[in-house]
N, C-alpha and C positions, 0 to 999 in steps of 0.2 A: 109505469115507472114511478109516477107520483104516489100511487098506492103503496108500492114497495118501500119507498123512502119513509112514508108515514108509519108503516109497520115497524121499520127499523128504529125510528125515533121513539115510538111507543115502548118498544122493547128496552131501549137504552134507558129511558126514563124509569121504567119499571125496575130495572136492575139497580139503578142508582138509589131509588126510594127504598128498595128491599135491603140493600147491602151497604148503604152509605156509612153506617157506624163501624162496620168492619173495615172500611177503607180509611176512616178518620182515626180510629183507635186501633193500635197495633200492639197489644200487650204481650209481654212474656208472662204467662200465667203460672209458670213453675215457681216453687218456693226457692228463694235465694239461699245461699249457704248461711251458716250461723254467723251473726254479725261479729262475734268475737274473732272469727277467722279472717275477716277482711277489713275491719275497721276498729282497731284497738281503742278501747276507752268508750265505745258506743254500746248501747243496749237496745234490745227490741222492746217496743212499747205497744200498747193497744189503744186505739182511738175509737170512740163511740160516736156514730153519726146520728143526725136527727131522725133518720128513717130506719134506725134499728140495726145497722151493720156494725160489726166489730172489725177494725182494720189493723193489720200489723204495719208498723213503721219503725224507722231507726232513728234514735236520738243520741247525738254526741254532745253531752253537756259542755257548756263554756268552761274554759280553764278557771282555776281558782282566782278569785278577785276580778274576773271578767263577767260581764253581764249580757252583752249583745248576742242575740241568737238569730240565725238565718233559717227561715222556714222555706224549704225548697219545694216548689210545685213543679213536677216534672213535665217533660214533653209527652208525646203520644205513644212512644215506643219503649220496649224493654221493661225493666223493673228496677228496684232500688239498688241492686248490686252494681248496675252500670253507672250509678252516681257516686260510687265510693271515691274516685279521684277528686271530685268536686268537694265532697264532705271533708276529705283529708286536707285538701288545700286550704279550705276555709278554717278548719280547726287549727292548722299550723299558723294561720294569721291571727288567731286569738278569738275566733267566733265559736259559739255553740252552733250546732246544726241539727235540724230535724228534717230527715228525708221522708217526705210524705209518699205513701204508696196508695194509689187510687184503688177504688173498688174494681174488681176484675183483673187486677195486676198482682204479680208476685205472690200468688196463693191466696189473695183476698177474695171474699165473696162479692157477689153483685156484678152488674154490667155497667160499663162506663157510659155516661152521657154528660152534657154540659151541666145540667142541674145537679147530677150526682157528684161530679168532680168538685163543684163549688161547695157542696155539703161536706165533702171529705176535707177540703181546705179549712172550712170552719171548725171541723172537729179537731184538726191538728192545732190550730191556733188556741182553741179552748183547752186542749191538753196542756200546752205550754203555760198558759196563764194559770190554770189550776195547779200546775206544778211549781208555781212561784216565779216564773219568768215575767218580769214587768212588761206590760203591753207596749210601753214607751221605748223598750229596748229591742223590739222585734224588727227585723228586716225581711221582707218577702222577696224571694228570688224565683221568678217564673221562667222556665225554658220553653221557647217556641209556643206550642199550644198552651203550655202551663203559664205563659205570660198572661193569657186571658184570664186564667183562674186566679193568678196572683193579683191582677188589676181589679177584678171583681171583688175579691176579698178586701183589698185596700180601700175600695169605695165604701164598703160596709163598715169595716173595722180598721181605721187608719193605723198603720205601723209607724215606726220612725222613718222608714224609707222603703222605696220600691225599686227592685232591679228587674229589668226585662231583658232576657237574653234571646236574640233572634226573634223578636215578636213580629207577627203579621198584623195587618190592620183589622181585618175580619176573616173569619174562616172562609167566607164566600170569595173574598179577594184572593186568598191563598189558593183555594181550589181552582179558581179561574186562571190564575197564573200557571198552575200545574197542568191543567187540562185544555186551556184555551177555549173553554165553553162557559156560557152564562148559567152556572149551576145554582145560583143563590136561591131561586124559588123552590128548589128540591131539597134543601138542607133542613134537617130537624134542628140542628144546633147552630148557633150564631157566632159565639165566641168573638164578640165585638170589643177588641182591645182599645181602640180609639175612644169609643163611648165611655168605657170604664175609666180610662186614664183621665178623661175630662172631669170625672166626678171625684177624683182623688184630691187630697190636700197636702201631700207630702212630697219631698224631693224624689226625683225619678232618675234612674240610670238606664240607658239603653245601650246594650253591647251587641255588636253585629260583626259578621265576617263579610269582607267586601267581595268574596266570590261564593257566597252562599247560593247553592243551587236548589235549595228547598224553599226557603223564604227569601224572596227578592229583597236585596238590601234597601231598595227604595221604600218598601213597606215598613221596614224597621225605622228608617229615617222619618217616615211620615208619623209614626208613633211618637218619636222624639219631638217632632214639630207640634203635634197635638198637645203634648205636655207643656211645651213653651207657650203655646197660644192660651193655655189655661193658667198661665202665670206660675208655673211650677219651676223650682230649681231643677235644672237638667244637667246630667253628666252623660255625654254621648261619646262612646269609645268604638272605634273601628279597628278590628284586628285584621291586619293585612294578610292576604293570601289564605284566609281561613274559610273553609266550607262549614256546612251546618253542624256537623258532629265532630269536627276536628278537635283534638285535645286542647290546642291553643285557645280555642273559642269556648269549649265546654267547661274547662277547669283550669285554664292557664293563668299566668300572672296578670294579664290585662283585665280579666273578669274579676279576679280577687281584688285588684286595686280599685276597680270601679265600685265594688261592694264597700270597700273601706272608705272611699271618698264620699259616696252618697250617704253612708251611715253617719259619717262625721257631719255632713250637712244637716242631717236629721237629728243631731244631738245624741247619737248612739255609737260613738266610735269604739272599736275594739280595744283590747289592752295595748 
C-alpha cells in the first residue's frame, strides 16, 4: 500500500513538472481579427523583445491633447481580442491604451514563461517611450497573472501609477488555493506580486471581486496591504458580487475609475 502511494505521488510530481506551464499559461494562439474591425482608432504595432522576438500588439493612442497611456499586461488566458472592452472603456475615459500580447499568444511566436512575459512588457514600454509617450504619463494595468508582470516592470521602470486587477500574492499561493496542495517547490515560475510591489515607488490601485473563485479575495487584499506597508498611496476597490472574469470587474466603471484615481495620485490624470 505504501509503495503504491509512493508511485502515485511520483507520477503526480512528474506530471506537474512536465506540464505545469501548460496549466499556468492558457493562450489562445489564433490570430485575432483586424484591429480596425473591433477597436476603432487603434492600430496593430510590432514590439521587439530583448531575446529577438517580434510581437504583435494593439495600440489605441490617447485622444488629442491627452497624454496618459495605460499599458495592459494581460492575465494567463485568451488573447488581445478579449481585452477590447477594457481598451474601449479606457479610451472613452480619455486614456491611450496599449494591449500587450505575450509571446505564444494571439499568433505571436515563442513560448510563455515568467522571464519571457517580463521581457515582453519591457518591449511594450520601450515601444511607447520610443513613440513619444512620456514615461511619466504611463500607467501599468496588470490583470491577475499579469499583475505580477506589471508589478515587476514597475519595480524596474517606475510608471506614474500601477493598477493591479485581481492580483494573487504569489503563483504558489494561487496554485495552492486552487489545488489544496503545497506545489511551490515544483513550480518553474514564481510570479511574486508582493515582493515586486514592495520594490515599487508609485501609487498602487488594487481592484478585486468579492466572489472571485479564481484568485481568493484575501490574496488581493494582502497585495494592497503590502503596498500600504511599503508606504505607497493605495486605492483599494472591491467590486461586489464580481467573479474573476465578470465584465463588471474586467472592464467596468469601478476599474476605470480606479485607474483614473490612481493616475491622478501619480500626477498623470486623463483629460
